[in-house]
Phi, psi and omega in degrees: 000158184238156178237125176278120184250009178124160181056227178254024187256125171233141181230149176295133180301325182296341180271352184281127175264316182204149171239118188232143176284128185289326182290315184282329183277333181278006171293325180286134178293332179293320178292319177301317179295317178302312181292324178297312180295318179299321179292317178300324183270002174082023181269353184258136175232121176272126186262002181204157175279350177290159177297127181290140177253340182209167170225145184242120179266126181232162174219131178221123181053046177065021176241127181270148176212142179242125179255130174268119187247141176280359180263140183295153180298325179296314179297316180296319179294322177296317179299315182291327175292322178298317179297318178296321178298319179295318182292342178276354180290000000 
């Protein structure tokens, strides 16, 4: 199953490591440092020109990628839960 995270981007649910709210998590200096380093190393992809509300950490073939999404983490988590509920049928 796939999760639409904004724009024209859909990712396989199995590749998602975490869906995080950008406002609450960037209060921590460790998270800010993590995102800064990830951006410097080219692991971050902004999928919209809109202000990001969440970020999604993924891994595919042992390569990590972080997507900045204009969709809230709550909405993305609900969508991914809905997908999981369907796959359990």
